[in-house]
C-alpha positions in Angstrom: 19.6 -30.1 -73.3 19.1 -27.4 -75.2 20.3 -23.8 -74.7 18.3 -20.4 -74.6 19.5 -16.4 -74.1 17.0 -15.1 -72.0 16.4 -11.6 -70.1 15.3 -11.8 -66.2 11.8 -11.2 -66.9 12.1 -14.1 -69.3 12.8 -16.9 -66.6 10.9 -15.4 -64.4 7.9 -16.0 -66.8 9.0 -19.3 -67.7 8.9 -20.6 -63.9 5.5 -19.1 -63.8 4.7 -21.7 -66.9 5.9 -24.4 -65.2 3.8 -27.1 -63.5 3.6 -27.0 -59.3 2.4 -30.3 -59.3 3.4 -33.4 -61.0 5.0 -36.8 -60.2 8.1 -37.7 -58.4 10.7 -38.2 -61.1 8.9 -35.0 -63.1 9.0 -33.2 -59.4 12.6 -33.1 -59.4 13.5 -32.3 -63.1 11.1 -29.3 -62.6 13.5 -28.0 -59.9 16.2 -28.4 -61.5 15.0 -26.2 -64.2 13.3 -23.5 -61.4 17.0 -23.3 -60.0 19.1 -22.6 -63.1 16.1 -20.0 -63.9 16.0 -18.3 -60.3 18.2 -15.5 -60.0 21.6 -15.8 -58.3 22.6 -13.6 -55.0 24.7 -11.7 -58.0 22.0 -11.7 -60.2 19.8 -9.9 -57.5 22.4 -7.3 -56.6 22.9 -6.5 -60.2 19.3 -6.4 -61.3 18.3 -4.5 -58.3 15.5 -7.1 -57.1 13.1 -5.9 -54.7 11.2 -9.1 -53.1 7.7 -8.8 -51.0 8.0 -10.4 -47.6 6.6 -13.9 -48.8 9.5 -14.2 -51.2 7.7 -13.0 -54.6 9.2 -10.5 -56.6 8.1 -6.9 -55.9 10.4 -5.2 -58.7 13.5 -5.3 -60.6 15.4 -2.3 -62.9 14.3 -2.5 -66.0 16.9 -1.4 -67.7 19.5 -4.0 -65.8 16.9 -6.7 -66.3 17.0 -7.3 -70.5 20.8 -8.3 -70.4 20.0 -11.9 -71.5 21.7 -15.1 -70.0 22.3 -18.5 -71.9 20.3 -21.2 -69.7 20.7 -24.6 -70.7 16.9 -26.7 -70.0 16.5 -30.4 -70.5 13.9 -31.8 -73.0 11.5 -32.2 -70.1 11.8 -28.5 -68.7 11.3 -27.4 -72.5 8.2 -29.5 -73.6 6.2 -28.2 -70.2 7.0 -24.7 -71.5 6.2 -25.5 -74.9 3.0 -26.9 -73.4 2.0 -24.3 -71.6 2.4 -21.6 -74.1 0.9 -23.6 -77.1 -2.4 -24.2 -74.1 -2.2 -20.4 -73.5 -2.5 -19.6 -77.2 -5.0 -22.3 -78.1 -7.0 -20.6 -75.3 -6.1 -16.9 -76.7 -4.6 -16.6 -73.2 -1.2 -15.2 -74.7 -0.1 -11.7 -73.4 2.3 -9.4 -73.8 4.5 -11.0 -71.3 4.6 -14.1 -73.0 5.2 -12.9 -76.6 8.7 -13.1 -76.2 8.7 -16.9 -74.7 6.8 -18.0 -77.5 8.4 -16.2 -79.7 11.9 -18.6 -78.4 10.0 -21.6 -77.2 7.4 -22.1 -80.3 8.8 -19.6 -83.1 12.7 -20.8 -83.0 14.8 -23.6 -83.2 17.8 -23.0 -80.5 21.1 -24.8 -80.6 21.2 -28.3 -79.2 23.6 -29.4 -77.1 24.6 -32.5 -77.3 24.8 -34.6 -73.8 28.4 -35.8 -73.2 
């Protein structure tokens, strides 16, 4: 497990990088990662998150959304995020939205947490 300090836009950005289709075992792992990244009811209120009728993100308070939260992500989830970011970079498709994620997942080495 690896700990990442991510703000709300980064958390939602990571969720967007995770594949939607894969095998059963990986899908279960990735759904667990998505649950960790998704905003809680308290965070929805705190960050003033508004959703569209279809459940997609409409807006949030950008001044409050910069607060970082430590999110623990397992090896499989981290590898999918790294793979997606590397692919975007190789295809020259990285945007400013991806920059901080690339720096946190590719350029830096977060603190490893030993599994107990």
